[in-house]
mmCIF file of the N, C-alpha and C atoms, coordinates in Angstrom:
data_MODEL
# 
_entry.id   MODEL 
# 
loop_
_atom_site.group_PDB 
_atom_site.id 
_atom_site.type_symbol 
_atom_site.label_atom_id 
_atom_site.label_alt_id 
_atom_site.label_comp_id 
_atom_site.label_asym_id 
_atom_site.label_entity_id 
_atom_site.label_seq_id 
_atom_site.pdbx_PDB_ins_code 
_atom_site.Cartn_x 
_atom_site.Cartn_y 
_atom_site.Cartn_z 
_atom_site.occupancy 
_atom_site.B_iso_or_equiv 
_atom_site.pdbx_formal_charge 
_atom_site.auth_seq_id 
_atom_site.auth_comp_id 
_atom_site.auth_asym_id 
_atom_site.auth_atom_id 
_atom_site.pdbx_PDB_model_num 
ATOM 1   N N  . MET A 1 1  ? -26.118 99.815  49.206 1.00 0.00 ? 1  MET A N  1 
ATOM 2   C CA . MET A 1 1  ? -26.594 101.046 50.081 1.00 0.00 ? 1  MET A CA 1 
ATOM 3   C C  . MET A 1 1  ? -26.899 102.546 48.921 1.00 0.00 ? 1  MET A C  1 
ATOM 4   N N  . ASN A 1 2  ? -27.329 103.452 48.816 1.00 0.00 ? 2  ASN A N  1 
ATOM 5   C CA . ASN A 1 2  ? -27.595 104.503 48.277 1.00 0.00 ? 2  ASN A CA 1 
ATOM 6   C C  . ASN A 1 2  ? -27.027 105.210 48.480 1.00 0.00 ? 2  ASN A C  1 
ATOM 7   N N  . ASP A 1 3  ? -26.497 105.518 49.288 1.00 0.00 ? 3  ASP A N  1 
ATOM 8   C CA . ASP A 1 3  ? -25.835 106.881 50.258 1.00 0.00 ? 3  ASP A CA 1 
ATOM 9   C C  . ASP A 1 3  ? -24.739 107.090 49.214 1.00 0.00 ? 3  ASP A C  1 
ATOM 10  N N  . PRO A 1 4  ? -24.727 108.351 48.762 1.00 0.00 ? 4  PRO A N  1 
ATOM 11  C CA . PRO A 1 4  ? -23.264 108.739 47.810 1.00 0.00 ? 4  PRO A CA 1 
ATOM 12  C C  . PRO A 1 4  ? -22.166 108.708 48.847 1.00 0.00 ? 4  PRO A C  1 
ATOM 13  N N  . HIS A 1 5  ? -22.354 109.439 50.055 1.00 0.00 ? 5  HIS A N  1 
ATOM 14  C CA . HIS A 1 5  ? -21.491 109.312 50.835 1.00 0.00 ? 5  HIS A CA 1 
ATOM 15  C C  . HIS A 1 5  ? -20.997 107.875 51.332 1.00 0.00 ? 5  HIS A C  1 
ATOM 16  N N  . PHE A 1 6  ? -21.342 106.984 51.342 1.00 0.00 ? 6  PHE A N  1 
ATOM 17  C CA . PHE A 1 6  ? -20.790 105.683 52.128 1.00 0.00 ? 6  PHE A CA 1 
ATOM 18  C C  . PHE A 1 6  ? -20.881 104.778 50.508 1.00 0.00 ? 6  PHE A C  1 
ATOM 19  N N  . ARG A 1 7  ? -20.746 105.418 49.514 1.00 0.00 ? 7  ARG A N  1 
ATOM 20  C CA . ARG A 1 7  ? -20.143 104.470 48.282 1.00 0.00 ? 7  ARG A CA 1 
ATOM 21  C C  . ARG A 1 7  ? -18.206 105.581 48.262 1.00 0.00 ? 7  ARG A C  1 
ATOM 22  N N  . LEU A 1 8  ? -18.597 106.685 48.930 1.00 0.00 ? 8  LEU A N  1 
ATOM 23  C CA . LEU A 1 8  ? -17.303 107.379 48.216 1.00 0.00 ? 8  LEU A CA 1 
ATOM 24  C C  . LEU A 1 8  ? -16.592 107.033 49.680 1.00 0.00 ? 8  LEU A C  1 
ATOM 25  N N  . ARG A 1 9  ? -16.710 106.208 50.666 1.00 0.00 ? 9  ARG A N  1 
ATOM 26  C CA . ARG A 1 9  ? -15.815 105.889 51.617 1.00 0.00 ? 9  ARG A CA 1 
ATOM 27  C C  . ARG A 1 9  ? -16.174 104.692 51.089 1.00 0.00 ? 9  ARG A C  1 
ATOM 28  N N  . ALA A 1 10 ? -16.873 103.852 51.033 1.00 0.00 ? 10 ALA A N  1 
ATOM 29  C CA . ALA A 1 10 ? -16.483 102.248 50.873 1.00 0.00 ? 10 ALA A CA 1 
ATOM 30  C C  . ALA A 1 10 ? -14.787 102.116 49.371 1.00 0.00 ? 10 ALA A C  1 
ATOM 31  N N  . CYS A 1 11 ? -15.647 103.508 48.544 1.00 0.00 ? 11 CYS A N  1 
ATOM 32  C CA . CYS A 1 11 ? -14.498 103.382 47.568 1.00 0.00 ? 11 CYS A CA 1 
ATOM 33  C C  . CYS A 1 11 ? -12.873 103.706 47.812 1.00 0.00 ? 11 CYS A C  1 
ATOM 34  N N  . THR A 1 12 ? -12.742 104.993 48.612 1.00 0.00 ? 12 THR A N  1 
ATOM 35  C CA . THR A 1 12 ? -11.794 105.170 48.699 1.00 0.00 ? 12 THR A CA 1 
ATOM 36  C C  . THR A 1 12 ? -11.083 103.918 49.902 1.00 0.00 ? 12 THR A C  1 
ATOM 37  N N  . GLY A 1 13 ? -12.061 103.407 50.649 1.00 0.00 ? 13 GLY A N  1 
ATOM 38  C CA . GLY A 1 13 ? -11.131 102.599 51.314 1.00 0.00 ? 13 GLY A CA 1 
ATOM 39  C C  . GLY A 1 13 ? -10.621 101.321 50.581 1.00 0.00 ? 13 GLY A C  1 
ATOM 40  N N  . GLU A 1 14 ? -11.298 101.018 49.632 1.00 0.00 ? 14 GLU A N  1 
ATOM 41  C CA . GLU A 1 14 ? -11.098 99.621  48.806 1.00 0.00 ? 14 GLU A CA 1 
ATOM 42  C C  . GLU A 1 14 ? -9.288  100.026 48.029 1.00 0.00 ? 14 GLU A C  1 
ATOM 43  N N  . THR A 1 15 ? -9.745  101.618 47.793 1.00 0.00 ? 15 THR A N  1 
ATOM 44  C CA . THR A 1 15 ? -8.403  102.320 47.214 1.00 0.00 ? 15 THR A CA 1 
ATOM 45  C C  . THR A 1 15 ? -7.298  102.777 47.787 1.00 0.00 ? 15 THR A C  1 
ATOM 46  N N  . GLU A 1 16 ? -7.197  102.602 49.344 1.00 0.00 ? 16 GLU A N  1 
ATOM 47  C CA . GLU A 1 16 ? -6.301  102.494 50.220 1.00 0.00 ? 16 GLU A CA 1 
ATOM 48  C C  . GLU A 1 16 ? -5.958  101.107 50.407 1.00 0.00 ? 16 GLU A C  1 
ATOM 49  N N  . TRP A 1 17 ? -6.862  100.683 50.463 1.00 0.00 ? 17 TRP A N  1 
ATOM 50  C CA . TRP A 1 17 ? -6.695  99.025  50.619 1.00 0.00 ? 17 TRP A CA 1 
ATOM 51  C C  . TRP A 1 17 ? -5.636  98.076  49.771 1.00 0.00 ? 17 TRP A C  1 
ATOM 52  N N  . ALA A 1 18 ? -6.387  98.544  48.204 1.00 0.00 ? 18 ALA A N  1 
ATOM 53  C CA . ALA A 1 18 ? -5.274  98.212  47.009 1.00 0.00 ? 18 ALA A CA 1 
ATOM 54  C C  . ALA A 1 18 ? -3.944  98.963  47.083 1.00 0.00 ? 18 ALA A C  1 
ATOM 55  N N  . VAL A 1 19 ? -3.653  100.322 47.794 1.00 0.00 ? 19 VAL A N  1 
ATOM 56  C CA . VAL A 1 19 ? -2.409  100.979 47.869 1.00 0.00 ? 19 VAL A CA 1 
ATOM 57  C C  . VAL A 1 19 ? -1.628  99.737  49.169 1.00 0.00 ? 19 VAL A C  1 
ATOM 58  N N  . LYS A 1 20 ? -2.061  100.059 49.729 1.00 0.00 ? 20 LYS A N  1 
ATOM 59  C CA . LYS A 1 20 ? -1.159  99.215  50.979 1.00 0.00 ? 20 LYS A CA 1 
ATOM 60  C C  . LYS A 1 20 ? -0.408  98.023  50.819 1.00 0.00 ? 20 LYS A C  1 
ATOM 61  N N  . GLN A 1 21 ? -1.620  96.562  49.519 1.00 0.00 ? 21 GLN A N  1 
ATOM 62  C CA . GLN A 1 21 ? -1.306  95.555  49.697 1.00 0.00 ? 21 GLN A CA 1 
ATOM 63  C C  . GLN A 1 21 ? -0.401  95.733  47.977 1.00 0.00 ? 21 GLN A C  1 
ATOM 64  N N  . SER A 1 22 ? 0.194   97.209  47.457 1.00 0.00 ? 22 SER A N  1 
ATOM 65  C CA . SER A 1 22 ? 0.470   96.725  46.340 1.00 0.00 ? 22 SER A CA 1 
ATOM 66  C C  . SER A 1 22 ? 2.222   96.434  46.622 1.00 0.00 ? 22 SER A C  1 
ATOM 67  N N  . GLY A 1 23 ? 2.825   96.787  47.831 1.00 0.00 ? 23 GLY A N  1 
ATOM 68  C CA . GLY A 1 23 ? 4.198   96.429  48.158 1.00 0.00 ? 23 GLY A CA 1 
ATOM 69  C C  . GLY A 1 23 ? 4.907   97.403  47.886 1.00 0.00 ? 23 GLY A C  1 
ATOM 70  N N  . ARG A 1 24 ? 4.485   98.463  46.857 1.00 0.00 ? 24 ARG A N  1 
ATOM 71  C CA . ARG A 1 24 ? 5.340   100.291 47.363 1.00 0.00 ? 24 ARG A CA 1 
ATOM 72  C C  . ARG A 1 24 ? 4.722   100.379 48.146 1.00 0.00 ? 24 ARG A C  1 
ATOM 73  N N  . ALA A 1 25 ? 5.688   101.614 48.059 1.00 0.00 ? 25 ALA A N  1 
ATOM 74  C CA . ALA A 1 25 ? 5.722   102.402 48.921 1.00 0.00 ? 25 ALA A CA 1 
ATOM 75  C C  . ALA A 1 25 ? 4.949   103.784 49.288 1.00 0.00 ? 25 ALA A C  1 
ATOM 76  N N  . TYR A 1 26 ? 3.883   104.260 50.155 1.00 0.00 ? 26 TYR A N  1 
ATOM 77  C CA . TYR A 1 26 ? 3.164   105.096 49.843 1.00 0.00 ? 26 TYR A CA 1 
ATOM 78  C C  . TYR A 1 26 ? 3.105   105.813 51.126 1.00 0.00 ? 26 TYR A C  1 
ATOM 79  N N  . THR A 1 27 ? 2.063   107.337 51.194 1.00 0.00 ? 27 THR A N  1 
ATOM 80  C CA . THR A 1 27 ? 1.621   108.132 51.648 1.00 0.00 ? 27 THR A CA 1 
ATOM 81  C C  . THR A 1 27 ? 0.320   108.511 52.322 1.00 0.00 ? 27 THR A C  1 
ATOM 82  N N  . ILE A 1 28 ? -0.466  107.805 52.947 1.00 0.00 ? 28 ILE A N  1 
ATOM 83  C CA . ILE A 1 28 ? -1.645  108.630 52.477 1.00 0.00 ? 28 ILE A CA 1 
ATOM 84  C C  . ILE A 1 28 ? -2.017  109.286 53.681 1.00 0.00 ? 28 ILE A C  1 
ATOM 85  N N  . ALA A 1 29 ? -2.522  110.724 52.818 1.00 0.00 ? 29 ALA A N  1 
ATOM 86  C CA . ALA A 1 29 ? -2.940  111.998 53.967 1.00 0.00 ? 29 ALA A CA 1 
ATOM 87  C C  . ALA A 1 29 ? -4.510  112.040 53.588 1.00 0.00 ? 29 ALA A C  1 
ATOM 88  N N  . ARG A 1 30 ? -5.221  112.359 54.780 1.00 0.00 ? 30 ARG A N  1 
ATOM 89  C CA . ARG A 1 30 ? -6.381  112.231 55.282 1.00 0.00 ? 30 ARG A CA 1 
ATOM 90  C C  . ARG A 1 30 ? -6.752  113.188 55.796 1.00 0.00 ? 30 ARG A C  1 
ATOM 91  N N  . PRO A 1 31 ? -6.311  114.520 55.745 1.00 0.00 ? 31 PRO A N  1 
ATOM 92  C CA . PRO A 1 31 ? -7.425  115.803 56.128 1.00 0.00 ? 31 PRO A CA 1 
ATOM 93  C C  . PRO A 1 31 ? -8.658  115.523 56.448 1.00 0.00 ? 31 PRO A C  1 
ATOM 94  N N  . VAL A 1 32 ? -9.319  116.149 57.303 1.00 0.00 ? 32 VAL A N  1 
ATOM 95  C CA . VAL A 1 32 ? -10.506 115.859 57.567 1.00 0.00 ? 32 VAL A CA 1 
ATOM 96  C C  . VAL A 1 32 ? -11.394 117.018 57.507 1.00 0.00 ? 32 VAL A C  1 
ATOM 97  N N  . SER A 1 33 ? -10.841 118.405 58.415 1.00 0.00 ? 33 SER A N  1 
ATOM 98  C CA . SER A 1 33 ? -11.735 119.603 57.948 1.00 0.00 ? 33 SER A CA 1 
ATOM 99  C C  . SER A 1 33 ? -10.266 120.320 58.215 1.00 0.00 ? 33 SER A C  1 
ATOM 100 N N  . PHE A 1 34 ? -10.560 121.550 57.167 1.00 0.00 ? 34 PHE A N  1 
ATOM 101 C CA . PHE A 1 34 ? -9.355  122.747 57.183 1.00 0.00 ? 34 PHE A CA 1 
ATOM 102 C C  . PHE A 1 34 ? -9.602  124.096 58.172 1.00 0.00 ? 34 PHE A C  1 
ATOM 103 N N  . MET A 1 35 ? -9.093  124.362 59.005 1.00 0.00 ? 35 MET A N  1 
ATOM 104 C CA . MET A 1 35 ? -9.318  125.559 60.141 1.00 0.00 ? 35 MET A CA 1 
ATOM 105 C C  . MET A 1 35 ? -9.747  126.828 59.504 1.00 0.00 ? 35 MET A C  1 
ATOM 106 N N  . GLN A 1 36 ? -9.392  126.703 58.121 1.00 0.00 ? 36 GLN A N  1 
ATOM 107 C CA . GLN A 1 36 ? -9.711  127.992 57.231 1.00 0.00 ? 36 GLN A CA 1 
ATOM 108 C C  . GLN A 1 36 ? -10.760 127.850 56.841 1.00 0.00 ? 36 GLN A C  1 
ATOM 109 N N  . ASN A 1 37 ? -11.655 126.700 57.229 1.00 0.00 ? 37 ASN A N  1 
ATOM 110 C CA . ASN A 1 37 ? -12.740 127.142 56.768 1.00 0.00 ? 37 ASN A CA 1 
ATOM 111 C C  . ASN A 1 37 ? -13.751 126.912 58.037 1.00 0.00 ? 37 ASN A C  1 
ATOM 112 N N  . LEU A 1 38 ? -13.187 127.336 59.240 1.00 0.00 ? 38 LEU A N  1 
ATOM 113 C CA . LEU A 1 38 ? -13.863 127.596 60.403 1.00 0.00 ? 38 LEU A CA 1 
ATOM 114 C C  . LEU A 1 38 ? -15.135 129.012 60.832 1.00 0.00 ? 38 LEU A C  1 
ATOM 115 N N  . ILE A 1 39 ? -14.664 129.890 59.892 1.00 0.00 ? 39 ILE A N  1 
ATOM 116 C CA . ILE A 1 39 ? -15.256 131.307 59.823 1.00 0.00 ? 39 ILE A CA 1 
ATOM 117 C C  . ILE A 1 39 ? -16.629 130.587 59.171 1.00 0.00 ? 39 ILE A C  1 
ATOM 118 N N  . GLY A 1 40 ? -16.819 129.773 58.396 1.00 0.00 ? 40 GLY A N  1 
ATOM 119 C CA . GLY A 1 40 ? -17.825 129.374 57.737 1.00 0.00 ? 40 GLY A CA 1 
ATOM 120 C C  . GLY A 1 40 ? -18.967 128.703 58.321 1.00 0.00 ? 40 GLY A C  1 
ATOM 121 N N  . MET A 1 41 ? -18.358 128.087 59.458 1.00 0.00 ? 41 MET A N  1 
ATOM 122 C CA . MET A 1 41 ? -18.840 126.775 60.298 1.00 0.00 ? 41 MET A CA 1 
ATOM 123 C C  . MET A 1 41 ? -19.281 127.707 61.710 1.00 0.00 ? 41 MET A C  1 
ATOM 124 N N  . LEU A 1 42 ? -19.204 128.716 62.161 1.00 0.00 ? 42 LEU A N  1 
ATOM 125 C CA . LEU A 1 42 ? -19.731 129.689 63.096 1.00 0.00 ? 42 LEU A CA 1 
ATOM 126 C C  . LEU A 1 42 ? -21.125 130.140 62.831 1.00 0.00 ? 42 LEU A C  1 
ATOM 127 N N  . GLY A 1 43 ? -22.178 129.692 63.455 1.00 0.00 ? 43 GLY A N  1 
ATOM 128 C CA . GLY A 1 43 ? -22.875 130.075 63.843 1.00 0.00 ? 43 GLY A CA 1 
ATOM 129 C C  . GLY A 1 43 ? -23.800 130.579 65.427 1.00 0.00 ? 43 GLY A C  1 
ATOM 130 N N  . LYS A 1 44 ? -24.328 131.301 65.870 1.00 0.00 ? 44 LYS A N  1 
ATOM 131 C CA . LYS A 1 44 ? -24.828 131.791 66.928 1.00 0.00 ? 44 LYS A CA 1 
ATOM 132 C C  . LYS A 1 44 ? -24.036 131.175 68.139 1.00 0.00 ? 44 LYS A C  1 
ATOM 133 N N  . GLY A 1 45 ? -22.786 131.556 67.551 1.00 0.00 ? 45 GLY A N  1 
ATOM 134 C CA . GLY A 1 45 ? -21.912 131.674 69.543 1.00 0.00 ? 45 GLY A CA 1 
ATOM 135 C C  . GLY A 1 45 ? -21.486 130.321 69.295 1.00 0.00 ? 45 GLY A C  1 
ATOM 136 N N  . ALA A 1 46 ? -21.729 129.481 68.301 1.00 0.00 ? 46 ALA A N  1 
ATOM 137 C CA . ALA A 1 46 ? -21.115 127.822 68.190 1.00 0.00 ? 46 ALA A CA 1 
ATOM 138 C C  . ALA A 1 46 ? -20.796 127.554 67.195 1.00 0.00 ? 46 ALA A C  1 
ATOM 139 N N  . ILE A 1 47 ? -19.190 126.422 66.889 1.00 0.00 ? 47 ILE A N  1 
ATOM 140 C CA . ILE A 1 47 ? -19.450 126.046 65.662 1.00 0.00 ? 47 ILE A CA 1 
ATOM 141 C C  . ILE A 1 47 ? -20.105 125.103 65.001 1.00 0.00 ? 47 ILE A C  1 
ATOM 142 N N  . HIS A 1 48 ? -20.842 124.925 63.918 1.00 0.00 ? 48 HIS A N  1 
ATOM 143 C CA . HIS A 1 48 ? -21.628 123.748 63.511 1.00 0.00 ? 48 HIS A CA 1 
ATOM 144 C C  . HIS A 1 48 ? -20.838 122.777 62.730 1.00 0.00 ? 48 HIS A C  1 
ATOM 145 N N  . THR A 1 49 ? -21.125 121.512 62.847 1.00 0.00 ? 49 THR A N  1 
ATOM 146 C CA . THR A 1 49 ? -20.562 120.927 61.540 1.00 0.00 ? 49 THR A CA 1 
ATOM 147 C C  . THR A 1 49 ? -21.477 119.491 61.522 1.00 0.00 ? 49 THR A C  1 
ATOM 148 N N  . ALA A 1 50 ? -21.067 118.240 60.592 1.00 0.00 ? 50 ALA A N  1 
ATOM 149 C CA . ALA A 1 50 ? -21.811 117.791 60.094 1.00 0.00 ? 50 ALA A CA 1 
ATOM 150 C C  . ALA A 1 50 ? -21.598 116.381 61.355 1.00 0.00 ? 50 ALA A C  1 
ATOM 151 N N  . ALA A 1 51 ? -20.494 116.886 62.655 1.00 0.00 ? 51 ALA A N  1 
ATOM 152 C CA . ALA A 1 51 ? -21.045 115.551 63.510 1.00 0.00 ? 51 ALA A CA 1 
ATOM 153 C C  . ALA A 1 51 ? -21.659 116.295 64.526 1.00 0.00 ? 51 ALA A C  1 
ATOM 154 N N  . GLY A 1 52 ? -22.533 117.420 64.224 1.00 0.00 ? 52 GLY A N  1 
ATOM 155 C CA . GLY A 1 52 ? -23.461 117.633 65.397 1.00 0.00 ? 52 GLY A CA 1 
ATOM 156 C C  . GLY A 1 52 ? -22.174 117.479 66.706 1.00 0.00 ? 52 GLY A C  1 
ATOM 157 N N  . ASP A 1 53 ? -22.738 116.729 67.831 1.00 0.00 ? 53 ASP A N  1 
ATOM 158 C CA . ASP A 1 53 ? -22.007 117.355 68.961 1.00 0.00 ? 53 ASP A CA 1 
ATOM 159 C C  . ASP A 1 53 ? -20.689 116.538 69.011 1.00 0.00 ? 53 ASP A C  1 
ATOM 160 N N  . GLY A 1 54 ? -20.622 116.055 68.627 1.00 0.00 ? 54 GLY A N  1 
ATOM 161 C CA . GLY A 1 54 ? -19.187 115.149 67.842 1.00 0.00 ? 54 GLY A CA 1 
ATOM 162 C C  . GLY A 1 54 ? -18.063 116.066 67.952 1.00 0.00 ? 54 GLY A C  1 
ATOM 163 N N  . ARG A 1 55 ? -16.835 114.983 67.671 1.00 0.00 ? 55 ARG A N  1 
ATOM 164 C CA . ARG A 1 55 ? -15.706 116.312 67.867 1.00 0.00 ? 55 ARG A CA 1 
ATOM 165 C C  . ARG A 1 55 ? -15.227 116.066 66.257 1.00 0.00 ? 55 ARG A C  1 
ATOM 166 N N  . VAL A 1 56 ? -14.543 117.001 66.089 1.00 0.00 ? 56 VAL A N  1 
ATOM 167 C CA . VAL A 1 56 ? -14.130 117.082 64.528 1.00 0.00 ? 56 VAL A CA 1 
ATOM 168 C C  . VAL A 1 56 ? -12.433 117.221 64.623 1.00 0.00 ? 56 VAL A C  1 
ATOM 169 N N  . ALA A 1 57 ? -11.789 116.445 64.085 1.00 0.00 ? 57 ALA A N  1 
ATOM 170 C CA . ALA A 1 57 ? -10.437 116.895 63.929 1.00 0.00 ? 57 ALA A CA 1 
ATOM 171 C C  . ALA A 1 57 ? -9.752  117.838 63.013 1.00 0.00 ? 57 ALA A C  1 
ATOM 172 N N  . MET A 1 58 ? -9.343  119.167 62.874 1.00 0.00 ? 58 MET A N  1 
ATOM 173 C CA . MET A 1 58 ? -8.966  120.347 62.251 1.00 0.00 ? 58 MET A CA 1 
ATOM 174 C C  . MET A 1 58 ? -7.893  120.171 62.081 1.00 0.00 ? 58 MET A C  1 
ATOM 175 N N  . VAL A 1 59 ? -7.312  120.803 60.896 1.00 0.00 ? 59 VAL A N  1 
ATOM 176 C CA . VAL A 1 59 ? -5.960  120.526 60.967 1.00 0.00 ? 59 VAL A CA 1 
ATOM 177 C C  . VAL A 1 59 ? -6.073  121.984 59.440 1.00 0.00 ? 59 VAL A C  1 
ATOM 178 N N  . ASP A 1 60 ? -4.719  122.778 59.731 1.00 0.00 ? 60 ASP A N  1 
ATOM 179 C CA . ASP A 1 60 ? -4.407  123.844 59.084 1.00 0.00 ? 60 ASP A CA 1 
ATOM 180 C C  . ASP A 1 60 ? -4.187  123.348 57.406 1.00 0.00 ? 60 ASP A C  1 
ATOM 181 N N  . ALA A 1 61 ? -4.394  123.902 56.860 1.00 0.00 ? 61 ALA A N  1 
ATOM 182 C CA . ALA A 1 61 ? -4.414  123.478 55.273 1.00 0.00 ? 61 ALA A CA 1 
ATOM 183 C C  . ALA A 1 61 ? -2.936  123.687 54.718 1.00 0.00 ? 61 ALA A C  1 
ATOM 184 N N  . ARG A 1 62 ? -2.112  124.328 55.598 1.00 0.00 ? 62 ARG A N  1 
ATOM 185 C CA . ARG A 1 62 ? -0.834  124.543 55.124 1.00 0.00 ? 62 ARG A CA 1 
ATOM 186 C C  . ARG A 1 62 ? 0.043   123.437 55.612 1.00 0.00 ? 62 ARG A C  1 
ATOM 187 N N  . ASP A 1 63 ? -0.562  122.974 57.092 1.00 0.00 ? 63 ASP A N  1 
ATOM 188 C CA . ASP A 1 63 ? 0.597   121.743 57.256 1.00 0.00 ? 63 ASP A CA 1 
ATOM 189 C C  . ASP A 1 63 ? 0.299   120.426 56.596 1.00 0.00 ? 63 ASP A C  1 
ATOM 190 N N  . ALA A 1 64 ? -1.465  120.452 56.632 1.00 0.00 ? 64 ALA A N  1 
ATOM 191 C CA . ALA A 1 64 ? -1.726  119.416 55.305 1.00 0.00 ? 64 ALA A CA 1 
ATOM 192 C C  . ALA A 1 64 ? -0.879  119.413 54.199 1.00 0.00 ? 64 ALA A C  1 
ATOM 193 N N  . ALA A 1 65 ? -0.746  120.355 53.346 1.00 0.00 ? 65 ALA A N  1 
ATOM 194 C CA . ALA A 1 65 ? 0.254   120.507 52.217 1.00 0.00 ? 65 ALA A CA 1 
ATOM 195 C C  . ALA A 1 65 ? 1.742   120.351 52.503 1.00 0.00 ? 65 ALA A C  1 
ATOM 196 N N  . ALA A 1 66 ? 1.961   120.896 53.645 1.00 0.00 ? 66 ALA A N  1 
ATOM 197 C CA . ALA A 1 66 ? 3.808   120.418 53.860 1.00 0.00 ? 66 ALA A CA 1 
ATOM 198 C C  . ALA A 1 66 ? 3.797   118.877 53.679 1.00 0.00 ? 66 ALA A C  1 
ATOM 199 N N  . VAL A 1 67 ? 2.642   118.432 54.451 1.00 0.00 ? 67 VAL A N  1 
ATOM 200 C CA . VAL A 1 67 ? 2.681   116.839 54.319 1.00 0.00 ? 67 VAL A CA 1 
ATOM 201 C C  . VAL A 1 67 ? 2.997   116.207 53.238 1.00 0.00 ? 67 VAL A C  1 
ATOM 202 N N  . THR A 1 68 ? 2.295   117.031 52.845 1.00 0.00 ? 68 THR A N  1 
ATOM 203 C CA . THR A 1 68 ? 2.276   115.957 51.222 1.00 0.00 ? 68 THR A CA 1 
ATOM 204 C C  . THR A 1 68 ? 3.335   116.027 50.334 1.00 0.00 ? 68 THR A C  1 
ATOM 205 N N  . VAL A 1 69 ? 3.668   117.483 50.540 1.00 0.00 ? 69 VAL A N  1 
ATOM 206 C CA . VAL A 1 69 ? 4.963   117.773 49.680 1.00 0.00 ? 69 VAL A CA 1 
ATOM 207 C C  . VAL A 1 69 ? 6.300   116.732 50.596 1.00 0.00 ? 69 VAL A C  1 
ATOM 208 N N  . ASP A 1 70 ? 6.211   116.838 51.374 1.00 0.00 ? 70 ASP A N  1 
ATOM 209 C CA . ASP A 1 70 ? 7.089   116.154 52.178 1.00 0.00 ? 70 ASP A CA 1 
ATOM 210 C C  . ASP A 1 70 ? 7.231   114.243 51.780 1.00 0.00 ? 70 ASP A C  1 
ATOM 211 N N  . ALA A 1 71 ? 5.893   114.085 51.450 1.00 0.00 ? 71 ALA A N  1 
ATOM 212 C CA . ALA A 1 71 ? 5.540   112.714 51.254 1.00 0.00 ? 71 ALA A CA 1 
ATOM 213 C C  . ALA A 1 71 ? 6.402   112.236 49.797 1.00 0.00 ? 71 ALA A C  1 
ATOM 214 N N  . LEU A 1 72 ? 5.708   113.114 48.472 1.00 0.00 ? 72 LEU A N  1 
ATOM 215 C CA . LEU A 1 72 ? 6.070   113.446 47.240 1.00 0.00 ? 72 LEU A CA 1 
ATOM 216 C C  . LEU A 1 72 ? 7.369   113.201 46.969 1.00 0.00 ? 72 LEU A C  1 
ATOM 217 N N  . THR A 1 73 ? 8.317   113.989 47.480 1.00 0.00 ? 73 THR A N  1 
ATOM 218 C CA . THR A 1 73 ? 9.492   114.445 48.060 1.00 0.00 ? 73 THR A CA 1 
ATOM 219 C C  . THR A 1 73 ? 10.514  113.541 48.081 1.00 0.00 ? 73 THR A C  1 
ATOM 220 N N  . CYS A 1 74 ? 9.898   113.031 49.476 1.00 0.00 ? 74 CYS A N  1 
ATOM 221 C CA . CYS A 1 74 ? 10.689  111.535 50.230 1.00 0.00 ? 74 CYS A CA 1 
ATOM 222 C C  . CYS A 1 74 ? 11.459  112.751 51.377 1.00 0.00 ? 74 CYS A C  1 
ATOM 223 N N  . ARG A 1 75 ? 11.001  113.479 51.963 1.00 0.00 ? 75 ARG A N  1 
ATOM 224 C CA . ARG A 1 75 ? 11.802  114.308 52.237 1.00 0.00 ? 75 ARG A CA 1 
ATOM 225 C C  . ARG A 1 75 ? 11.579  114.144 53.859 1.00 0.00 ? 75 ARG A C  1 
ATOM 226 N N  . GLY A 1 76 ? 11.122  113.247 54.453 1.00 0.00 ? 76 GLY A N  1 
ATOM 227 C CA . GLY A 1 76 ? 11.059  113.285 56.062 1.00 0.00 ? 76 GLY A CA 1 
ATOM 228 C C  . GLY A 1 76 ? 9.943   112.261 55.977 1.00 0.00 ? 76 GLY A C  1 
ATOM 229 N N  . VAL A 1 77 ? 8.876   112.125 55.420 1.00 0.00 ? 77 VAL A N  1 
ATOM 230 C CA . VAL A 1 77 ? 7.729   111.128 55.680 1.00 0.00 ? 77 VAL A CA 1 
ATOM 231 C C  . VAL A 1 77 ? 7.777   109.775 55.479 1.00 0.00 ? 77 VAL A C  1 
ATOM 232 N N  . THR A 1 78 ? 8.122   108.783 56.245 1.00 0.00 ? 78 THR A N  1 
ATOM 233 C CA . THR A 1 78 ? 7.943   106.998 56.579 1.00 0.00 ? 78 THR A CA 1 
ATOM 234 C C  . THR A 1 78 ? 6.951   106.806 55.644 1.00 0.00 ? 78 THR A C  1 
ATOM 235 N N  . ALA A 1 79 ? 7.941   106.072 54.679 1.00 0.00 ? 79 ALA A N  1 
ATOM 236 C CA . ALA A 1 79 ? 6.727   105.440 53.498 1.00 0.00 ? 79 ALA A CA 1 
ATOM 237 C C  . ALA A 1 79 ? 6.080   104.353 54.585 1.00 0.00 ? 79 ALA A C  1 
ATOM 238 N N  . ARG A 1 80 ? 4.652   104.304 54.126 1.00 0.00 ? 80 ARG A N  1 
ATOM 239 C CA . ARG A 1 80 ? 3.642   102.951 54.526 1.00 0.00 ? 80 ARG A CA 1 
ATOM 240 C C  . ARG A 1 80 ? 3.468   103.805 55.907 1.00 0.00 ? 80 ARG A C  1 
ATOM 241 N N  . ARG A 1 81 ? 2.861   104.985 55.977 1.00 0.00 ? 81 ARG A N  1 
ATOM 242 C CA . ARG A 1 81 ? 1.986   105.754 56.510 1.00 0.00 ? 81 ARG A CA 1 
ATOM 243 C C  . ARG A 1 81 ? 0.810   106.184 56.414 1.00 0.00 ? 81 ARG A C  1 
ATOM 244 N N  . THR A 1 82 ? 0.031   106.409 57.364 1.00 0.00 ? 82 THR A N  1 
ATOM 245 C CA . THR A 1 82 ? -1.115  107.066 56.817 1.00 0.00 ? 82 THR A CA 1 
ATOM 246 C C  . THR A 1 82 ? -1.551  108.495 57.926 1.00 0.00 ? 82 THR A C  1 
ATOM 247 N N  . HIS A 1 83 ? -1.598  109.522 57.570 1.00 0.00 ? 83 HIS A N  1 
ATOM 248 C CA . HIS A 1 83 ? -1.988  110.817 58.197 1.00 0.00 ? 83 HIS A CA 1 
ATOM 249 C C  . HIS A 1 83 ? -2.900  111.441 58.243 1.00 0.00 ? 83 HIS A C  1 
# 
């Protein structure tokens, strides 16, 4: 398939699989959409995203950063988790 987004998803999936199979401790953070970008998505009284009429999981960038810091410093995120 020539869709670059499809290739990126496939590559990400392969990388995550390899990490999970490594036997090492890991935490995978997958923030989808940041709340800080909401202002750029507003238009004509609605929020417009690539999901069309679908739902979008949003997270505050500060919360994503806190999870990442905890994972990198082993201060609270359990190993072998995907967030």
